[in-house]
NULO-127847 format. One record per residue (C-alpha): residue in one letter; x, y, z. Coordinates in Angstrom, 3 decimals. Layout:
<dovos>
+----+----------+----------+----------+
: aa :        X :        Y :        Z :
+----+----------+----------+----------+
:  A :        X :        Y :        Z :
...
+----+----------+----------+----------+
</dovos>
This chain:
<dovos>
+----+----------+----------+----------+
: aa :        X :        Y :        Z :
+----+----------+----------+----------+
:  M :    2.692 :  -22.082 :   22.741 :
:  D :    3.599 :  -18.484 :   21.812 :
:  Y :    1.858 :  -19.035 :   18.496 :
:  Y :   -1.318 :  -20.307 :   20.172 :
:  I :   -1.362 :  -17.429 :   22.668 :
:  T :   -0.730 :  -14.723 :   20.077 :
:  I :   -3.272 :  -15.927 :   17.539 :
:  G :   -5.811 :  -16.732 :   20.281 :
:  L :   -5.557 :  -13.280 :   21.838 :
:  F :   -5.822 :  -11.669 :   18.409 :
:  A :   -8.988 :  -13.629 :   17.662 :
:  V :  -10.486 :  -12.720 :   21.051 :
:  V :   -9.780 :   -9.026 :   20.504 :
:  L :  -11.473 :   -9.100 :   17.097 :
:  I :  -14.520 :  -10.839 :   18.570 :
:  L :  -14.701 :   -8.230 :   21.349 :
:  I :  -14.535 :   -5.475 :   18.745 :
:  Y :  -17.470 :   -7.030 :   16.927 :
:  I :  -19.517 :   -7.408 :   20.103 :
:  T :  -18.741 :   -3.855 :   21.207 :
:  D :  -19.683 :   -2.437 :   17.818 :
:  R :  -22.851 :   -4.524 :   17.704 :
:  Y :  -24.262 :   -3.796 :   21.153 :
:  F :  -22.576 :   -0.719 :   22.604 :
:  P :  -23.060 :    2.230 :   20.195 :
:  E :  -26.763 :    2.888 :   20.820 :
:  R :  -26.330 :    3.080 :   24.593 :
:  F :  -23.178 :    5.125 :   24.120 :
:  R :  -25.094 :    7.720 :   22.110 :
:  E :  -27.711 :    7.945 :   24.846 :
:  I :  -25.257 :    8.705 :   27.655 :
:  T :  -22.588 :   10.683 :   25.792 :
:  P :  -22.606 :   14.449 :   26.485 :
:  A :  -23.370 :   16.636 :   23.481 :
:  G :  -19.955 :   18.307 :   23.614 :
:  F :  -18.144 :   14.996 :   23.356 :
:  K :  -20.368 :   13.981 :   20.450 :
:  R :  -19.356 :   17.130 :   18.573 :
:  F :  -15.722 :   16.465 :   19.442 :
:  M :  -15.909 :   12.949 :   18.026 :
:  S :  -17.583 :   14.188 :   14.848 :
:  D :  -14.519 :   16.318 :   14.003 :
:  E :  -12.728 :   14.657 :   11.062 :
:  T :   -9.344 :   15.878 :   12.324 :
:  V :   -9.915 :   14.167 :   15.657 :
:  I :  -11.041 :   10.961 :   13.983 :
:  S :   -8.051 :   11.035 :   11.642 :
:  S :   -5.702 :   11.500 :   14.602 :
:  I :   -7.253 :    8.553 :   16.445 :
:  I :   -6.961 :    6.372 :   13.344 :
:  F :   -3.305 :    7.343 :   12.951 :
:  V :   -2.336 :    6.633 :   16.563 :
:  C :   -4.228 :    3.332 :   16.721 :
:  S :   -2.743 :    2.231 :   13.401 :
:  V :    0.839 :    2.994 :   14.470 :
:  I :    0.341 :    1.028 :   17.699 :
:  L :   -1.146 :   -1.975 :   15.900 :
:  L :    1.555 :   -2.039 :   13.221 :
:  W :    4.232 :   -1.767 :   15.901 :
:  A :    2.624 :   -4.621 :   17.862 :
:  F :    2.827 :   -6.956 :   14.857 :
:  N :    6.498 :   -6.311 :   14.141 :
:  N :    9.099 :   -8.749 :   15.478 :
:  H :   11.065 :   -5.823 :   16.995 :
:  H :   14.358 :   -6.904 :   15.480 :
:  S :   16.074 :   -4.176 :   13.522 :
:  V :   15.329 :   -4.574 :    9.804 :
:  Q :   18.404 :   -5.955 :    8.049 :
:  Y :   16.991 :   -5.710 :    4.539 :
:  N :   17.407 :   -1.945 :    4.440 :
:  N :   18.466 :   -1.216 :    0.846 :
:  Y :   16.875 :    2.218 :    0.968 :
:  S :   18.996 :    3.203 :    3.963 :
:  Y :   22.163 :    2.624 :    1.969 :
:  L :   20.984 :    4.859 :   -0.874 :
:  S :   19.925 :    7.556 :    1.613 :
:  N :   23.350 :    7.416 :    3.217 :
:  A :   25.006 :    7.630 :   -0.196 :
:  L :   22.886 :   10.645 :   -1.170 :
:  L :   23.811 :   12.377 :    2.070 :
:  H :   27.456 :   11.876 :    1.073 :
:  G :   26.902 :   13.259 :   -2.426 :
:  R :   26.956 :   10.057 :   -4.447 :
:  L :   24.517 :    7.784 :   -6.268 :
:  D :   26.477 :    4.549 :   -6.245 :
:  I :   26.791 :    2.417 :   -3.116 :
:  P :   30.195 :    0.739 :   -3.002 :
:  N :   29.706 :   -0.638 :    0.518 :
:  M :   26.309 :   -2.322 :    0.069 :
:  P :   26.350 :   -5.802 :    1.678 :
:  L :   26.131 :   -8.715 :   -0.739 :
:  Y :   22.951 :  -10.085 :    0.882 :
:  L :   21.073 :   -6.978 :   -0.274 :
:  E :   19.768 :   -6.846 :   -3.836 :
:  Q :   21.909 :   -4.637 :   -6.049 :
:  V :   22.976 :   -4.151 :   -9.649 :
:  T :   26.274 :   -3.262 :  -11.284 :
:  F :   26.596 :   -0.871 :  -14.215 :
:  A :   29.815 :    0.521 :  -15.688 :
:  G :   31.761 :   -0.859 :  -12.736 :
:  K :   29.598 :    0.786 :  -10.065 :
:  T :   27.081 :   -0.731 :   -7.631 :
:  Y :   23.571 :    0.716 :   -7.393 :
:  M :   20.366 :   -0.011 :   -5.523 :
:  H :   17.902 :   -1.251 :   -8.123 :
:  F :   14.651 :   -0.242 :   -6.362 :
:  A :   12.917 :    3.021 :   -7.262 :
:  P :   14.431 :    5.742 :   -5.005 :
:  G :   11.343 :    7.357 :   -3.420 :
:  P :   11.552 :    5.685 :    0.017 :
:  S :   15.243 :    6.617 :    0.232 :
:  V :   14.241 :   10.267 :   -0.086 :
:  L :   11.771 :    9.833 :    2.773 :
:  L :   14.522 :    8.261 :    4.859 :
:  L :   16.972 :   11.147 :    4.381 :
:  P :   16.115 :   13.051 :    7.600 :
:  F :   16.134 :    9.846 :    9.657 :
:  I :   19.449 :    8.562 :    8.304 :
:  G :   20.866 :   12.067 :    8.648 :
:  A :   19.785 :   12.282 :   12.300 :
:  F :   20.314 :    8.697 :   13.487 :
:  G :   22.715 :    7.203 :   10.971 :
:  M :   22.581 :    3.734 :    9.465 :
:  G :   21.379 :    2.322 :   12.773 :
:  F :   17.896 :    3.742 :   12.164 :
:  D :   15.337 :    0.931 :   11.888 :
:  I :   13.321 :    1.539 :    8.726 :
:  A :   10.367 :   -0.315 :   10.262 :
:  Y :    9.552 :    2.877 :   12.198 :
:  L :    9.114 :    4.774 :    8.944 :
:  S :    6.960 :    1.905 :    7.696 :
:  Y :    4.615 :    2.244 :   10.702 :
:  I :    4.253 :    5.978 :   10.079 :
:  L :    3.605 :    5.635 :    6.357 :
:  G :    1.209 :    2.722 :    6.851 :
:  A :   -0.781 :    4.609 :    9.482 :
:  A :   -0.830 :    7.723 :    7.298 :
:  G :   -2.196 :    5.584 :    4.466 :
:  C :   -5.095 :    4.539 :    6.715 :
:  V :   -5.857 :    8.184 :    7.491 :
:  V :   -5.760 :    9.150 :    3.814 :
:  F :   -8.025 :    6.242 :    2.880 :
:  Y :  -10.526 :    7.326 :    5.539 :
:  N :  -10.545 :   10.858 :    4.136 :
:  I :  -11.137 :    9.541 :    0.620 :
:  L :  -14.255 :    7.826 :    1.971 :
:  V :  -15.314 :   11.151 :    3.475 :
:  R :  -14.793 :   13.058 :    0.214 :
:  L :  -16.663 :   10.436 :   -1.791 :
:  E :  -19.399 :   10.447 :    0.884 :
:  I :  -19.147 :    6.684 :    1.269 :
:  G :  -21.133 :    5.398 :    4.239 :
:  V :  -21.749 :    6.781 :    7.713 :
:  L :  -18.974 :    7.287 :   10.293 :
:  N :  -19.128 :    3.733 :   11.638 :
:  T :  -18.965 :    2.336 :    8.108 :
:  R :  -15.976 :    4.480 :    7.192 :
:  I :  -14.033 :    3.282 :   10.212 :
:  W :  -14.758 :   -0.360 :    9.371 :
:  L :  -13.759 :    0.162 :    5.730 :
:  T :  -10.583 :    1.959 :    6.765 :
:  A :   -9.729 :   -1.017 :    8.973 :
:  L :  -10.366 :   -3.294 :    6.005 :
:  Y :   -7.910 :   -1.358 :    3.841 :
:  G :   -5.195 :   -0.914 :    6.453 :
:  F :   -5.399 :   -4.294 :    8.191 :
:  G :   -7.595 :   -6.569 :    6.067 :
:  T :   -5.228 :   -6.542 :    3.089 :
:  V :   -1.564 :   -7.365 :    2.539 :
:  H :   -0.929 :   -3.728 :    3.523 :
:  F :   -1.031 :   -4.944 :    7.157 :
:  F :    1.850 :   -7.358 :    6.642 :
:  L :    3.904 :   -4.980 :    4.507 :
:  A :    3.596 :   -2.005 :    6.862 :
:  A :    4.154 :   -4.057 :   10.022 :
:  L :    7.351 :   -5.764 :    8.836 :
:  G :    8.879 :   -2.852 :    6.932 :
:  N :   11.606 :   -4.630 :    4.947 :
:  S :   12.882 :   -2.784 :    1.892 :
:  W :   10.704 :   -4.686 :   -0.600 :
:  F :    7.694 :   -3.891 :    1.579 :
:  L :    8.514 :   -0.256 :    2.385 :
:  G :    8.420 :    0.572 :   -1.319 :
:  H :    4.859 :   -0.747 :   -1.602 :
:  V :    3.647 :    1.037 :    1.535 :
:  S :    5.180 :    4.318 :    0.358 :
:  A :    3.704 :    4.058 :   -3.129 :
:  A :    0.241 :    3.173 :   -1.772 :
:  L :    0.259 :    6.175 :    0.569 :
:  F :    1.203 :    8.711 :   -2.093 :
:  L :   -1.141 :    7.208 :   -4.681 :
:  L :   -4.054 :    7.520 :   -2.251 :
:  L :   -2.876 :   10.991 :   -1.247 :
:  A :   -2.998 :   12.055 :   -4.893 :
:  V :   -6.559 :   10.698 :   -5.131 :
:  M :   -7.621 :   12.462 :   -1.931 :
:  I :   -6.159 :   15.809 :   -2.981 :
:  S :   -7.582 :   15.675 :   -6.509 :
:  L :  -11.088 :   14.898 :   -5.197 :
:  K :  -11.291 :   18.232 :   -3.324 :
:  K :  -13.419 :   20.394 :   -5.624 :
:  D :  -13.910 :   23.369 :   -3.310 :
:  S :  -10.232 :   24.197 :   -2.804 :
:  P :   -9.531 :   27.972 :   -2.524 :
:  H :   -6.497 :   27.406 :   -4.739 :
:  P :   -7.664 :   24.804 :   -7.296 :
:  W :   -4.582 :   24.890 :   -9.535 :
:  L :   -2.222 :   24.593 :   -6.572 :
:  N :   -4.398 :   21.740 :   -5.334 :
:  L :   -3.988 :   19.865 :   -8.622 :
:  F :   -0.289 :   20.706 :   -8.673 :
:  A :    0.028 :   19.013 :   -5.276 :
:  A :   -1.970 :   16.001 :   -6.508 :
:  G :    0.359 :   15.634 :   -9.490 :
:  F :    3.405 :   15.908 :   -7.248 :
:  S :    2.063 :   13.190 :   -4.951 :
:  F :    1.210 :   10.927 :   -7.877 :
:  A :    4.684 :   11.251 :   -9.398 :
:  F :    6.290 :   10.607 :   -6.021 :
:  A :    4.243 :    7.394 :   -5.798 :
:  V :    5.733 :    6.449 :   -9.169 :
:  A :    9.201 :    7.204 :   -7.758 :
:  C :    8.433 :    4.562 :   -5.122 :
:  R :    6.914 :    1.965 :   -7.457 :
:  M :    7.083 :    2.526 :  -11.227 :
:  P :    3.959 :    0.503 :  -12.183 :
:  V :    1.820 :    3.094 :  -10.360 :
:  L :    2.414 :    5.385 :  -13.367 :
:  L :   -0.252 :    3.398 :  -15.215 :
:  A :   -2.938 :    4.591 :  -12.770 :
:  F :   -3.099 :    7.898 :  -14.692 :
:  P :   -6.580 :    7.260 :  -16.229 :
:  L :   -8.162 :    7.743 :  -12.797 :
:  F :   -6.727 :   11.229 :  -12.464 :
:  I :   -7.801 :   12.197 :  -15.966 :
:  A :  -11.333 :   11.097 :  -15.063 :
:  I :  -11.326 :   13.021 :  -11.768 :
:  I :   -9.861 :   16.217 :  -13.234 :
:  V :  -11.996 :   16.300 :  -16.382 :
:  F :  -15.334 :   14.963 :  -15.105 :
:  H :  -15.333 :   15.365 :  -11.305 :
:  R :  -13.596 :   18.734 :  -11.060 :
:  K :  -14.457 :   19.835 :  -14.612 :
:  S :  -11.065 :   21.548 :  -14.787 :
:  G :  -10.311 :   20.583 :  -18.377 :
:  F :   -6.946 :   21.132 :  -20.000 :
:  K :   -5.783 :   23.688 :  -17.430 :
:  G :   -6.412 :   21.214 :  -14.640 :
:  L :   -4.495 :   18.490 :  -16.445 :
:  L :   -1.661 :   20.952 :  -17.060 :
:  A :   -1.484 :   21.886 :  -13.364 :
:  F :   -1.425 :   18.194 :  -12.451 :
:  A :    1.317 :   17.521 :  -15.023 :
:  C :    3.419 :   20.440 :  -13.750 :
:  G :    3.284 :   19.027 :  -10.241 :
:  A :    4.214 :   15.577 :  -11.523 :
:  L :    7.139 :   17.022 :  -13.457 :
:  I :    9.161 :   17.728 :  -10.303 :
:  P :    9.518 :   14.179 :   -8.852 :
:  G :    9.315 :   12.715 :  -12.362 :
:  G :   12.044 :   14.983 :  -13.699 :
:  L :   14.318 :   14.318 :  -10.734 :
:  Y :   13.774 :   10.573 :  -11.143 :
:  M :   14.790 :   10.775 :  -14.809 :
:  I :   17.883 :   12.858 :  -13.960 :
:  Y :   18.784 :   10.281 :  -11.307 :
:  N :   18.537 :    7.528 :  -13.917 :
:  Y :   20.534 :    9.481 :  -16.490 :
:  L :   23.372 :   10.093 :  -14.056 :
:  R :   23.523 :    6.371 :  -13.275 :
:  Y :   22.775 :    4.695 :  -16.592 :
:  G :   23.107 :    7.375 :  -19.261 :
:  T :   19.365 :    7.185 :  -20.015 :
:  V :   16.259 :    8.617 :  -18.355 :
:  M :   14.833 :    5.092 :  -18.139 :
:  D :   15.367 :    3.069 :  -14.962 :
:  L :   17.446 :    0.080 :  -16.063 :
:  G :   17.635 :   -1.391 :  -12.564 :
:  Y :   14.901 :   -3.952 :  -13.117 :
:  Y :   16.299 :   -5.031 :  -16.485 :
:  L :   19.743 :   -5.489 :  -14.941 :
:  T :   18.183 :   -7.488 :  -12.100 :
:  F :   16.387 :   -9.715 :  -14.606 :
:  A :   19.639 :  -10.288 :  -16.494 :
:  K :   21.308 :  -11.296 :  -13.229 :
:  D :   18.439 :  -13.525 :  -12.030 :
:  K :   17.693 :  -15.131 :  -15.412 :
:  P :   20.978 :  -15.132 :  -17.349 :
:  E :   19.720 :  -17.942 :  -19.563 :
:  E :   16.715 :  -15.922 :  -20.763 :
:  S :   16.260 :  -12.867 :  -22.956 :
:  G :   13.441 :  -10.448 :  -23.607 :
:  G :   13.378 :   -8.447 :  -20.392 :
:  P :   11.501 :   -8.824 :  -17.107 :
:  L :    8.016 :   -8.326 :  -18.605 :
:  Q :    6.875 :  -11.096 :  -20.938 :
:  I :    3.566 :  -12.618 :  -21.989 :
:  K :    4.677 :  -16.129 :  -20.992 :
:  Y :    4.589 :  -15.176 :  -17.297 :
:  I :    0.940 :  -14.069 :  -17.305 :
:  G :   -0.536 :  -17.492 :  -16.555 :
:  Y :    1.398 :  -18.108 :  -13.343 :
:  N :    0.947 :  -14.556 :  -12.085 :
:  L :   -2.824 :  -14.667 :  -12.588 :
:  Y :   -2.852 :  -18.010 :  -10.796 :
:  S :   -0.848 :  -16.417 :   -7.979 :
:  L :   -3.224 :  -13.465 :   -7.759 :
:  F :   -6.476 :  -15.438 :   -7.681 :
:  F :   -5.775 :  -19.066 :   -6.745 :
:  L :   -2.395 :  -19.601 :   -5.013 :
:  P :   -3.282 :  -21.463 :   -1.763 :
:  P :   -1.390 :  -21.708 :    1.536 :
:  S :    0.984 :  -24.593 :    2.165 :
:  W :   -0.350 :  -27.673 :    3.947 :
:  Q :    2.148 :  -29.506 :    6.178 :
:  G :    1.917 :  -32.492 :    8.505 :
:  T :    3.377 :  -30.551 :   11.429 :
:  F :    2.071 :  -27.723 :   13.597 :
:  P :    0.545 :  -25.292 :   12.758 :
:  Y :   -0.390 :  -27.373 :    9.654 :
:  I :   -1.486 :  -24.419 :    7.496 :
:  Y :    1.413 :  -22.172 :    6.518 :
:  P :    1.638 :  -19.120 :    4.296 :
:  S :    3.918 :  -20.017 :    1.417 :
:  L :    7.016 :  -17.965 :    0.672 :
:  N :    5.638 :  -17.859 :   -2.868 :
:  G :    2.727 :  -15.802 :   -1.541 :
:  L :   -0.982 :  -16.259 :   -1.071 :
:  A :   -3.771 :  -15.264 :   -3.455 :
:  V :   -5.723 :  -12.083 :   -2.767 :
:  T :   -8.888 :  -14.159 :   -2.704 :
:  F :   -7.548 :  -15.845 :    0.453 :
:  T :   -6.046 :  -12.788 :    2.162 :
:  T :   -8.908 :  -10.397 :    1.330 :
:  P :  -12.058 :  -12.265 :    0.252 :
:  A :  -14.010 :   -9.015 :    0.631 :
:  V :  -12.337 :   -7.910 :   -2.610 :
:  F :  -15.264 :   -9.330 :   -4.599 :
:  Y :  -17.443 :   -6.466 :   -3.364 :
:  A :  -15.614 :   -4.327 :   -5.926 :
:  L :  -17.896 :   -5.886 :   -8.526 :
:  K :  -20.909 :   -4.388 :   -6.738 :
:  A :  -19.562 :   -0.820 :   -6.678 :
:  K :  -21.975 :    1.908 :   -7.731 :
:  A :  -20.731 :    5.419 :   -8.461 :
:  P :  -20.734 :    7.993 :  -11.266 :
:  K :  -19.692 :    6.323 :  -14.500 :
:  Y :  -16.546 :    8.421 :  -14.901 :
:  L :  -15.276 :    7.325 :  -11.485 :
:  L :  -15.979 :    3.635 :  -12.059 :
:  V :  -14.375 :    3.695 :  -15.508 :
:  G :  -11.383 :    5.659 :  -14.216 :
:  L :  -10.855 :    3.288 :  -11.301 :
:  W :  -11.188 :    0.111 :  -13.352 :
:  M :   -8.918 :    1.413 :  -16.121 :
:  A :   -6.292 :    2.437 :  -13.554 :
:  I :   -6.520 :   -0.963 :  -11.837 :
:  I :   -6.268 :   -2.971 :  -15.058 :
:  F :   -3.428 :   -0.873 :  -16.483 :
:  T :   -1.455 :   -0.941 :  -13.226 :
:  A :   -1.907 :   -4.700 :  -12.909 :
:  I :   -0.345 :   -5.365 :  -16.316 :
:  P :    3.311 :   -5.129 :  -15.149 :
:  F :    2.548 :   -7.569 :  -12.323 :
:  A :    0.789 :   -9.946 :  -14.691 :
:  M :    3.762 :   -9.944 :  -17.088 :
:  N :    6.579 :   -9.890 :  -14.515 :
:  Y :    9.057 :  -12.767 :  -14.376 :
:  G :    8.429 :  -13.184 :  -10.645 :
:  N :    5.292 :  -12.891 :   -8.522 :
:  G :    7.117 :  -11.080 :   -5.683 :
:  M :    8.410 :  -14.164 :   -3.885 :
:  A :    9.477 :  -13.975 :   -0.200 :
:  Q :    6.199 :  -12.446 :    0.862 :
:  F :    2.878 :  -12.985 :    2.550 :
:  G :   -0.037 :  -12.466 :    0.200 :
:  M :    0.707 :  -10.809 :   -3.124 :
:  R :    2.854 :   -7.759 :   -2.471 :
:  Y :    2.789 :   -6.617 :   -6.092 :
:  S :   -0.982 :   -6.303 :   -5.786 :
:  M :   -0.389 :   -3.226 :   -3.605 :
:  D :    0.283 :   -1.301 :   -6.819 :
:  F :   -3.444 :   -1.426 :   -7.587 :
:  L :   -5.096 :   -2.807 :   -4.427 :
:  P :   -5.642 :    0.663 :   -2.856 :
:  L :   -7.837 :    1.527 :   -5.843 :
:  I :   -9.658 :   -1.797 :   -5.669 :
:  M :  -10.414 :   -1.088 :   -2.010 :
:  I :  -12.116 :    2.163 :   -2.997 :
:  L :  -14.391 :    0.091 :   -5.233 :
:  V :  -14.873 :   -2.450 :   -2.434 :
:  S :  -15.917 :    0.384 :   -0.123 :
:  L :  -18.404 :    1.661 :   -2.693 :
:  G :  -19.770 :   -1.868 :   -3.075 :
:  M :  -20.085 :   -2.676 :    0.630 :
:  A :  -21.487 :    0.689 :    1.723 :
:  G :  -23.896 :    0.909 :   -1.178 :
:  M :  -25.889 :   -2.164 :   -0.215 :
:  N :  -27.601 :   -0.926 :    2.960 :
:  D :  -27.960 :    2.868 :    2.856 :
:  G :  -24.377 :    3.515 :    3.887 :
:  K :  -24.331 :    0.993 :    6.749 :
:  L :  -22.628 :   -2.370 :    6.929 :
:  S :  -24.435 :   -5.566 :    7.798 :
:  G :  -23.273 :   -7.936 :   10.510 :
:  L :  -22.135 :  -10.351 :    7.807 :
:  Q :  -20.031 :   -7.679 :    6.121 :
:  K :  -18.369 :   -6.736 :    9.416 :
:  T :  -17.668 :  -10.406 :   10.108 :
:  L :  -16.027 :  -10.675 :    6.696 :
:  I :  -13.864 :   -7.624 :    7.452 :
:  L :  -12.763 :   -9.165 :   10.739 :
:  L :  -11.919 :  -12.395 :    8.910 :
:  C :   -9.740 :  -10.439 :    6.470 :
:  I :   -7.981 :   -8.708 :    9.364 :
:  F :   -7.425 :  -12.022 :   11.143 :
:  V :   -5.902 :  -13.664 :    8.057 :
:  N :   -3.494 :  -10.809 :    7.440 :
:  G :   -2.572 :  -10.590 :   11.128 :
:  W :   -1.955 :  -14.346 :   11.071 :
:  G :    0.407 :  -13.818 :    8.157 :
:  A :    2.450 :  -11.244 :   10.064 :
:  V :    2.588 :  -13.413 :   13.208 :
:  I :    3.601 :  -16.618 :   11.473 :
:  W :    6.170 :  -14.752 :    9.357 :
:  N :    7.732 :  -13.157 :   12.440 :
:  M :    8.025 :  -16.639 :   13.964 :
:  G :    9.773 :  -17.938 :   10.870 :
:  L :    7.150 :  -20.612 :   10.207 :
:  Q :    6.452 :  -19.810 :    6.539 :
:  K :    7.135 :  -22.601 :    4.050 :
:  F :    7.891 :  -22.986 :    0.353 :
+----+----------+----------+----------+
</dovos>
């Protein structure tokens, strides 16, 4: 009954949103005082509203049990005590052993973000709260990218922001906040932040602006290593959009050197090499009978199937359709993704985006696992934020910056599917 009530109310709310958007705005503009109109046209105000609403929605779709899969918390606690190894990490949390010491094998970025929270509240801090904040911030950043690229009118930008934040697997990842998921949400935020910062051509301090973009990009890499392969987009933006040439690339690289350099030092102190061996050690532990490392050509077929075709599970008991623990193809969770093929923009931006997407998708395609124990395809979040920029260009470019009723219906469908995933996961109804 709880399942019926939750999903039913969610569907009703989405329908009411559609009806309100369809029939209310014109009358609202007629009766709204001019001062309030100006207030609502302020991008800072809109960004604040998006942030608050996003935090509330992500909080509402959490199960409100303290996250137990909190690998990042253990590393944060270790760092606060001046060590890199984690001798007291529980066995149910993923870990690797090297030279007799136990380490967290995930990239360390989210642990850095957790430092003030673990320092203030201790290991009892629920990392889901950080996930809400980062997920909501990602929605705000995505909205501001739409503004800087001049994609659509205000109403369109809000709908497209909702599509990114809640019509993709980002909704599930940010709402649940487990360690595997927090890494994706963190990386997506800082990748988009790097894009947003680098797009600002009229900055009073252009080199500092690019320095900050490089820093953000490298921090995204420190959250999820595959994001490193999104670099072609930033070359395209710096060289062709900003026309900053070699000096611009140098400023970007200098900014990236700080998180990147610290990440390499962190690896060297653990493994004696600047490379992160955590994933190789995990592969050796998970697949002791195999050799060749975690990225191999033989895994491409299943991962592409997972990305485009993996269906939900069908069972003979209620609620009959279940999200599989193996995941669910992006074509099911976000069917609006096909609008990326209709994107129109300057050639340098399209080429940069597509190159970044294809390059960043390669590690997922070759990985020995598709990200199991998930809703949707969590590894797709390495490149999905960039795809959603293309989707926004495609959807907004078809009707003079406005969305059709059909497009809005499709967005609501995407939001419903991803909300359904969070609800059914919280109820423990997912199946193999």
